[in-house]
C-alpha positions as CSV (number, residue, x, y, z in Angstrom):
1,M,192.8,47.4,126.5
2,E,189.6,47.9,128.5
3,I,186.3,46.5,127.5
4,S,184.9,50.1,127.1
5,S,187.7,50.8,124.6
6,I,186.9,47.7,122.6
7,I,183.2,48.6,122.6
8,S,183.8,52.2,121.5
9,A,186.2,50.9,118.7
10,I,183.4,48.6,117.4
11,V,180.8,51.4,117.6
12,I,183.1,53.9,115.8
13,G,184.1,51.3,113.3
14,L,180.4,50.5,112.6
15,I,179.6,54.2,112.1
16,I,182.7,54.8,109.9
17,G,182.1,51.6,108.0
18,L,178.4,52.3,107.3
19,L,179.1,55.9,106.2
20,G,181.8,54.6,103.9
21,R,179.5,51.9,102.6
22,L,176.9,54.6,101.8
23,L,179.4,56.5,99.8
24,A,180.8,53.4,97.9
25,P,179.3,53.1,94.4
26,G,177.1,50.1,93.6
27,R,176.0,47.2,95.7
28,Q,178.4,45.7,98.2
29,P,178.0,41.9,98.8
30,I,179.7,42.0,102.1
31,G,178.2,41.5,105.5
32,L,177.9,43.8,108.5
33,L,180.9,42.2,110.2
34,W,183.2,43.0,107.3
35,T,181.7,46.5,107.2
36,I,182.7,46.9,110.9
37,V,186.2,45.5,110.3
38,V,186.8,47.9,107.4
39,G,185.4,50.8,109.5
40,I,187.7,50.0,112.4
41,V,190.8,49.7,110.1
42,A,189.8,52.9,108.3
43,A,189.4,54.7,111.7
44,F,192.8,53.7,112.9
45,V,194.6,54.5,109.5
46,G,192.6,57.7,109.1
47,S,193.6,58.9,112.6
48,A,197.3,58.2,111.8
49,I,197.0,60.1,108.5
50,A,195.3,63.0,110.2
51,A,198.0,63.1,112.9
52,G,200.6,63.0,110.2
53,L,199.0,66.0,108.4
54,G,198.6,67.8,111.7
55,V,194.8,68.0,111.6
56,A,194.0,65.3,114.2
57,D,193.7,67.6,117.2
58,T,191.5,70.6,116.5
59,E,189.1,72.4,118.6
60,G,185.6,71.0,118.4
61,V,184.7,68.2,116.0
62,D,187.6,66.9,113.9
63,W,185.8,67.1,110.6
64,I,188.9,66.6,108.4
65,E,189.8,63.5,110.4
66,W,186.3,62.1,110.0
67,L,186.3,62.8,106.2
68,I,189.6,61.0,105.9
69,Q,188.3,58.0,107.8
70,I,185.0,57.8,105.9
71,A,186.9,58.1,102.5
72,L,189.2,55.3,103.5
73,A,186.2,53.2,104.6
74,A,184.5,53.8,101.2
75,V,187.7,52.7,99.4
76,G,188.0,49.7,101.7
77,V,184.4,48.6,101.3
78,T,184.6,49.0,97.5
79,A,187.9,47.0,97.4
80,L,186.6,44.2,99.6
81,A,183.3,44.1,97.6
82,R,185.2,43.8,94.3
83,T,187.4,41.0,95.7
84,R,184.3,39.2,97.0
85,L,182.6,39.5,93.5
86,G,185.6,37.9,91.9
87,R,185.0,34.7,93.8
């Protein structure tokens, strides 16, 4: 994996994570690093789901894939925040 791929994964993870965090209800007591990690995982899993549904490669912007990724990030941020609150 090249350094540019790693940097782009981090940037995309940050964007997906932040958008998911904005959609998550309530306050999330997790840091920026966890938000990025959740965003990266949501981006990879969302891409796999979109590919499975056949909506990953469309002309123009892949809006459905982005929506899947952001929804997964919101669920991930909410789940992580709830586990952190339980401590």
